[in-house]
C-alpha positions, -999 to 999 in steps of 0.1 A, spaced: 182 591 -466 195 567 -436 186 537 -459 210 507 -467 233 488 -445 234 494 -408 251 471 -379 229 447 -364 239 434 -332 214 410 -306 215 413 -271 248 398 -257 264 407 -288 272 368 -299 258 376 -331 266 408 -352 262 413 -389 252 437 -418 216 447 -419 192 461 -444 171 493 -439 141 490 -445 144 457 -432 139 431 -398 165 406 -380 148 376 -396 155 389 -432 191 400 -426 198 369 -409 188 348 -438 203 369 -464 236 365 -449 233 327 -448 232 325 -408 195 309 -410 176 290 -435 143 304 -451 123 310 -420 95 298 -441 111 261 -446 93 234 -426 93 239 -388 116 266 -390 88 294 -376 91 273 -344 129 267 -345 132 303 -348 115 317 -318 147 327 -302 153 355 -328 120 372 -314 128 362 -278 162 382 -279 169 422 -281 186 435 -313 204 468 -320 207 485 -354 232 512 -355 252 533 -379 278 561 -383 272 588 -407 285 619 -420 262 650 -422 260 659 -457 253 694 -452 267 725 -429 245 716 -396 249 756 -387 233 769 -418 199 750 -406 174 763 -380 160 730 -375 170 692 -383 147 663 -378 155 627 -375 124 608 -392 113 571 -393 83 562 -413 82 533 -392 98 512 -365 90 477 -357 80 481 -325 92 490 -291 125 507 -293 150 534 -277 165 558 -302 198 572 -297 224 597 -313 254 604 -303 249 586 -270 218 609 -263 186 596 -263 163 610 -283 128 590 -273 113 560 -275 88 543 -300 64 515 -290 40 517 -319 47 503 -355 20 520 -372 31 555 -362 57 578 -375 79 591 -353 102 624 -360 129 639 -333 143 673 -331 183 668 -334 193 702 -339 208 707 -310 225 669 -313 236 665 -350 274 668 -355 300 662 -385 302 626 -380 273 611 -365 262 576 -344 228 564 -344 214 537 -324 181 519 -325 178 494 -298 152 471 -297 132 451 -271 115 417 -274 77 426 -288 70 393 -269 83 402 -236 72 439 -239 36 426 -245 35 402 -217 52 429 -195 23 451 -205 -3 426 -197 13 419 -162 14 456 -154 -25 458 -162 -35 447 -129 -69 461 -127 -87 434 -147 -77 410 -175 -78 417 -211 -85 386 -232 -74 366 -250 -41 362 -232 -31 337 -257 -36 322 -294 -52 284 -295 -24 262 -292 -26 249 -329 -15 284 -338 20 279 -322 19 317 -314 27 340 -288 9 358 -261 -5 392 -256 -7 408 -292 -37 429 -280 -9 447 -254 15 458 -284 4 482 -314 19 459 -337 9 436 -368 -15 414 -348 -9 385 -366 29 384 -361 22 367 -330 4 340 -350 -33 335 -370 -52 308 -379 -37 310 -415 -2 323 -405 29 315 -385 41 334 -357 71 358 -363 72 387 -341 98 411 -362 119 434 -348 133 463 -376 129 495 -390 104 487 -415 102 516 -433 121 548 -446 143 569 -424 159 602 -432 172 633 -417 154 663 -426 166 700 -425 147 730 -430 149 769 -424 114 788 -419 87 762 -427 86 727 -436 52 703 -452 50 674 -433 14 661 -450 -3 671 -482 -34 657 -491 -67 662 -511 -103 650 -509 -132 656 -534 -165 667 -529 -200 673 -554 -215 703 -539 -252 696 -553 -270 730 -548 -239 746 -569 -236 715 -591 -201 718 -587 -169 697 -577 -147 713 -551 -114 699 -537 -107 703 -501 -66 705 -496 -50 701 -465 -13 711 -457 3 705 -428 33 728 -417 62 729 -391 67 766 -388 103 769 -373 105 807 -361 85 827 -337 68 848 -361 38 838 -385 49 836 -421 24 848 -447 23 839 -486 4 827 -514 -5 795 -523 -16 787 -561 -35 756 -573 -36 745 -612 -53 716 -628 -49 729 -665 -68 697 -677 -99 714 -657 -88 751 -667 -91 757 -629 -65 776 -612 -68 795 -584 -46 815 -559 -49 821 -520 -35 843 -494 -23 819 -467 -6 823 -432 13 795 -415 15 801 -375 46 791 -354 48 754 -345 27 726 -362 -6 737 -381 -26 728 -407 -43 753 -437 -71 742 -458 -76 753 -493 -111 749 -511 -107 748 -546 -138 752 -570 -134 734 -603 -143 752 -633 -179 747 -643 -172 747 -677 -150 718 -679 -160 684 -679 -150 662 -648 -146 627 -651 -154 607 -620 -130 580 -603 -150 548 -610 -149 512 -597 -130 483 -616 -162 475 -642 -183 506 -639 -159 530 -656 -126 548 -657 -102 556 -634 -93 592 -643 -71 611 -622 -62 650 -630 -21 663 -629 -26 694 -603 4 717 -591 1 733 -557 29 762 -552 36 779 -517 54 811 -523 61 824 -489 75 859 -478 109 843 -465 110 835 -502 112 801 -499 87 781 -521 76 743 -523 60 729 -554 38 698 -550 29 676 -579 -2 654 -574 -30 640 -587 -67 648 -581 -96 623 -584 -133 632 -582 -156 605 -569 -181 606 -540 -189 577 -516 -222 571 -496 -229 539 -474 -267 539 -479 -286 526 -445 -323 532 -447 -355 516 -445 -365 490 -472 -400 484 -481 -415 452 -472 -386 442 -447 -379 452 -413 -342 466 -409 -319 486 -428 -302 487 -460 -264 486 -462 -248 494 -493 -223 515 -511 -234 543 -539 -206 558 -558 -211 586 -576 -246 587 -570 -245 551 -584 -256 519 -562 -228 496 -567 -229 459 -559 -194 450 -540 -175 421 -553 -142 410 -538 -121 395 -513 -101 402 -478 -65 414 -481 -40 400 -452 -4 409 -454 16 394 -481 44 382 -460 56 378 -426 81 402 -432 73 432 -449 107 445 -464 102 414 -488 68 430 -498 79 447 -531 59 466 -552 59 439 -579 44 415 -552 15 442 -547 10 448 -585 9 410 -591 -18 402 -565 -39 433 -570 -39 428 -606 -50 394 -602 -81 406 -582 -87 429 -608 -85 403 -635 -110 380 -618 -138 411 -618 -133 419 -584 -140 458 -575 -133 458 -541 -107 444 -509 -110 448 -474 -78 455 -456 -84 434 -427 -77 447 -396 -49 425 -380 -25 433 -405 -9 462 -416 -20 497 -430 -3 489 -464 22 511 -481 15 538 -500 21 517 -530 -6 493 -523 -32 522 -526 -16 538 -555 -22 506 -575 -61 504 -563 -64 540 -574 -52 526 -610 -72 495 -610 -102 508 -596 -101 482 -565 -119 502 -538 -109 498 -501 -126 489 -469 -99 500 -447 -101 484 -412 -78 502 -384 -55 475 -371 -76 458 -342 -89 425 -346 -104 394 -326 -94 408 -291 -105 434 -264 -79 461 -260 -66 481 -230 -73 519 -228 -52 534 -203 -38 570 -209 -3 559 -228 -20 531 -249 -46 556 -260 -23 585 -267 -3 560 -291 -34 549 -309 -45 585 -313 -12 594 -329 -14 562 -352 -49 570 -363 -43 608 -371 -11 597 -388 -27 571 -412 -60 592 -421 -36 620 -433 -14 594 -451 -42 579 -468 -75 603 -474 -64 612 -507 -67 578 -521 -102 577 -540 -101 536 -540 -105 543 -501 -145 539 -494 -146 531 -457 -131 535 -424 -138 508 -400 -131 507 -363 -120 470 -357 -125 435 -371 -149 412 -350 -147 428 -317 -183 440 -312 -194 405 -322 -163 391 -298 -184 413 -269 -220 405 -278 -214 370 -282 -191 366 -253 -163 350 -270 -140 352 -238 -165 340 -214 -169 371 -197 -188 372 -167 -221 392 -170 -216 411 -142 -182 423 -159 -194 431 -190 -201 472 -182 -161 477 -180 -155 460 -215 -183 478 -232 -168 511 -219 -132 505 -230 -151 497 -265 -169 530 -269 -137 546 -253 -114 534 -277 -137 529 -312 -161 557 -307 -146 583 -284 -109 584 -298 -109 567 -334 -141 578 -344 -137 613 -332 -104 616 -351 -115 600 -382 -146 626 -384 -125 653 -374 -95 647 -403 -117 631 -431 -155 641 -438 -154 626 -475 -162 589 -463 -182 569 -441 -169 553 -409 -182 522 -391 -170 512 -355 -166 473 -363 -172 444 -389 -195 425 -384 -218 455 -375 -257 462 -375 -242 498 -388 -270 527 -374 -288 498 -353 -254 494 -335 -251 531 -329 -286 532 -316 -280 503 -292 -249 521 -277 -225 510 -305 -230 476 -291 -258 452 -309 -276 422 -292 -267 403 -323 -239 417 -346 -246 390 -372 -284 400 -378 -293 396 -413 -314 427 -417 -288 455 -408 -250 459 -417 -228 436 -426 -220 396 -416 -192 374 -415 -205 338 -418 -185 305 -415 -198 270 -418 -175 240 -422 -201 211 -413 -230 217 -435 -230 207 -472 -218 239 -488 -237 232 -521 -268 236 -500 -277 273 -505 -301 272 -479 -273 274 -449 -264 307 -462 -276 341 -446 -295 364 -468 -279 394 -457 -274 429 -464 -238 424 -470 -213 393 -470 -183 411 -455 -162 379 -447 -172 339 -457 -148 312 -469 -134 276 -470 -102 265 -468 -77 244 -495 -46 233 -500 -20 253 -521 -4 234 -553 22 209 -547 46 232 -566 44 258 -537 45 231 -509 75 215 -523 97 247 -519 92 245 -482 91 210 -472 109 174 -477 98 141 -495 84 129 -462 63 158 -453 43 149 -486 11 134 -473 -20 149 -458 -15 131 -425 21 143 -422 34 161 -393 43 188 -417 6 187 -429 -6 190 -395 20 217 -384 13 239 -413 -28 239 -402 -31 265 -378 -70 263 -376 -84 238 -352 -94 203 -371 -90 223 -403 -76 192 -423 -105 169 -414 -128 196 -425 -116 202 -460 -120 160 -462 -154 166 -445 -165 190 -473 -151 168 -500 -168 139 -485 -202 155 -492 -197 147 -531 -167 138 -539 -147 104 -534 -116 108 -516 -82 95 -531 -72 58 -522 -39 56 -543 -12 34 -530 15 58 -544 17 81 -515 26 112 -533 1 108 -559 -23 106 -531 -11 139 -515 -14 154 -552 -52 144 -556 -58 156 -520 -46 189 -529 -63 191 -559 -95 181 -549 -95 206 -516 -90 231 -544 -120 218 -565 -139 218 -530 -129 253 -521 -138 267 -555 -171 251 -559 -184 260 -522 -175 297 -524 -190 298 -560 -225 284 -545 -222 309 -516 -212 339 -537 -240 332 -562 -264 329 -535 -250 366 -523 -253 379 -560 -287 368 -569 -302 381 -537 -295 415 -547 -326 425 -559 -350 405 -536 -365 406 -504 -377 368 -492 -395 366 -455 -378 401 -448 -341 389 -460 -321 402 -489 -311 431 -510 -275 417 -507 -251 444 -520 -219 427 -511 -196 396 -513 -160 397 -501 -150 362 -499 -121 355 -471 -93 357 -483 -74 370 -515 -39 361 -507 -14 338 -486 12 349 -460 30 319 -463 29 285 -479 2 264 -464 -34 254 -462 -57 285 -459 -87 304 -475 -71 319 -497 -73 319 -534 -39 333 -543 -10 310 -531 21 325 -516 35 337 -545 7 346 -567 -2 314 -583 -39 314 -588 -56 285 -570 -89 271 -588 -112 291 -564 -93 323 -580 -103 312 -615 -139 305 -606 -141 339 -590 -134 353 -627 -168 336 -635 -186 341 -603 -177 376 -600 -182 382 -641 -205 411 -650 -230 395 -667 -236 358 -656 -268 334 -653 -270 317 -621 -290 286 -612 -303 274 -579 -328 245 -570 -356 247 -545 -381 222 -540 -372 205 -572 -378 234 -592 -347 249 -612 -345 287 -609 -321 305 -634 -313 344 -625 -296 369 -648 -273 388 -628 -260 420 -645 -236 448 -632 -240 464 -666 -252 499 -668 -280 491 -693 -307 465 -698 -303 440 -726 -319 414 -744 -303 384 -746 -307 348 -754 -303 323 -726 -290 287 -738 -297 257 -721 -277 224 -723 -280 192 -710 -251 168 -712 -251 129 -702 -219 126 -683 -210 95 -711 -214 117 -742 -195 149 -757 -228 153 -777 -253 171 -759 -288 153 -746 -310 182 -756 -304 217 -761 -328 247 -759 -328 286 -760 -350 309 -746 -350 343 -766 -355 380 -758 -349 376 -724 -348 412 -707 -317 413 -685 -321 442 -662 -295 465 -655 -275 462 -619 -299 436 -608 -307 398 -605 -339 389 -621 -353 354 -623 -353 346 -664 -364 310 -664 -385 283 -642 -390 246 -646 -392 216 -623 -363 193 -629 -385 163 -632 -405 178 -665 -365 191 -677 -354 154 -675 -387 140 -692 -379 164 -719 -339 156 -725 -354 116 -722 -326 91 -708 -316 115 -682 -314 111 -646 -300 132 -619 -272 110 -616 -266 105 -655 -269 141 -664 -256 179 -663 -271 215 -673 -250 241 -683 -259 277 -694 -251 309 -708 -264 342 -721 -255 359 -754 -263 389 -771 -257 413 -799 -220 422 -807 -202 399 -791 -218 401 -756 -219 368 -736 -216 357 -703 -194 327 -687 -209 292 -694 -220 281 -657 -232 246 -647 -258 230 -622 -249 194 -608 -279 173 -605 -264 151 -580 -232 150 -560 -202 137 -582 -196 107 -562 -228 93 -578 -220 106 -610 -233 79 -636 -215 75 -670 -185 93 -661 -155 75 -679 -122 79 -677 -109 103 -702 -78 108 -726 -68 146 -717 -38 160 -741 -28 193 -747 -4 209 -773 13 242 -767 19 269 -793 34 304 -788 16 335 -800 41 365 -793 42 364 -758 14 344 -746 8 305 -750 -17 286 -764 -28 255 -751 -52 234 -771 -67 206 -749 -86 175 -764 -106 151 -746 -125 119 -754 -151 122 -726 -167 148 -704 -143 161 -681 -150 175 -648 -130 200 -632 -100 198 -658 -71 217 -640 -38 224 -662 -7 233 -637 24 242 -648 41 239 -617 65 270 -604 64 287 -641 49 321 -629 19 332 -650 -20 325 -650 -44 304 -673 -73 324 -689 -96 296 -676 -90 268 -654 -112 239 -634 -136 241 -659 -163 211 -667 -149 203 -703 -179 191 -725 -163 196 -758 -138 177 -777 -115 206 -780 -107 239 -761 -81 263 -762 -69 280 -732 -43 310 -730 -13 308 -707 -3 345 -699 33 343 -683 44 365 -657 81 361 -664 99 347 -696 96 309 -705 90 289 -738 68 257 -755 95 234 -741 93 245 -706 59 246 -705 55 210 -721 77 195 -697 59 213 -667 25 206 -676 1 184 -658 -36 182 -665 -57 164 -637 -97 160 -640 -118 146 -615 -118 111 -631 -82 109 -627 -83 107 -589 -83 73 -578 
């Protein structure tokens, strides 16, 4: 391994320091105290010089083996970011230009006892600009990001994390560095480069089979014969194959039939069953006497993307069947967890992904403007049952298709599919993010006469190259060319549909910041909602770490600087203004904290409304629309401390939205909506069997903790994996029955209860805007904290109904069992799960309790 300390210097040699590998220039400078935290205040702009310079990594190493004894020696880089010349002992081995590729250089004739390796980087910014300048035939938009993003230009001309040139939720830090493993490999005879397995269920034989693919490099000029044995003890399966490896690089595929008398447990998504994997050993014993033993896990699951006609509706369905069962996809979209990938540790990933699973998510879309995630990311998803919709790394842009570029992309796609296809969590490959829509909706104002050339490029890149490779390399899961797309309809229209946002086909992305988000009629009744969202600010404790006192106002330069979405801060105020009073405090810091709180309440309530709409639309067709089978809101995580669409702040703290997600993605949930003065309640169930349950409805006046009226409907049939109407009444009748209630003075809560502790979360339905609520009183909220083993109980007490009660313990890491709730009882116990050791004293000292009536 060549991990560890390298020498790092800039272009003219004025800056020289130690740099860790894997790593990048920014983190090396920060570690040595040569720069501040790059995320502090305005440093993203102050530190542009780092990305504009050309840096060189170098080191000397002793060869730990006798060079003469090995037929072949390689220098292997798992990831180089991005444009570099690689030298060893002053001989150029080659060049790199793709962050997502693996590079292997033959150094057999170059390596000595003591060696000097150099990786000479070229600024990604200047490289991208140069590539764009050289592309003279026609322009490839967009040239630059909008000014509000404070980013760099021509990201589409370099195979690098696209959002590192800036995005509407992230800073511009075009890094340079050796961002993944680097090592020397020496071998005789042959060497295993890739090893992967995919499972298939053969219906005709009613039997599982495993397809095991091994890619070898054979050194000599002669083929090598031998035996390969595959053993899965738990499934009483063992098979031996005669294999022959041809000289050079080539693959062997073994088809293993699983013993029919063994019971195979399938891999299921979170909430639908276990994530069983079986230990498997594959041994290659070759005539050269050299043997390789490979330990891996075998998972069994099938995936189908079902696009077929729906009775009573034009268009086609768009849903996933896992192991033959239709699954409603619940989750979010994943972006890179940090601008500096070397800071993303296993613990970072575990915390974020576990938080997704804990919020009842079963899927995430790895979005196409970031990176193909590290192996550990997919390992954790396999373990937690989180399905992955995997984009290829192309987003919101058109791309060149000259030979060099296509060759680089082909190598990238081949490498990534081989690296990742063994993961049962990955259920879909998708060619790009929003590029079909970009051409169809003409985002870049391309004259109609010039469209053809861009359509041709589009088909060339995503269909003739990426799709062809995916179909060759992986027959076990579906591929779509873009998102949003009309799926088979897009294919029929030559891969570019007239309207990729058509609700009758494929998936949709939908954003609307001006209409009132509580009004469900503005949302598309789509087959699959793969992106939708609203922004909010991260909590004060998160902002505080990267700001100073003068920044703590909603209209400060800092607050404007961090907002990378045009008019984003105003849009939040506008959305809040529909239903809440804006803070008027004369204390500027209180006012700022109140604003932050309100943006989080608004975001949570907006996405709750929209997600519940998608969930209750799964079983019905109305005016030809419906059968919605997926809700992935934008976005799960944050790349830095700033306002964004995320539900998890940078560092992993849960926003109120994430607590709401825990409820609106619950496996069993009653959902209410109003239409023309009539209240409808649906039961939404992801459970696998029908249940007879009781619907409990409680109506409260804002002015009293005693319910105005309660009623129960027994024997409600909640259908498995469906959304069915279970209650209907006009609001006027309901209010009349509950005497003394008006829309402004009362609120409705409801839940489903059954035998054996089966219970849904309690949901709420507001009858008016909370700014118009009558009878809401200033409440006295207090909490006492008790320790139980390694968790903590917060006992809350209130003297009046408290909407959107938020518990915040500052920068103490951990999460609550519930937060942002409507408190309608005198007492409530909330559990805190710490992520690091803490104490009752620390928690009491850090606790702030806020509810809507505290905002003045």
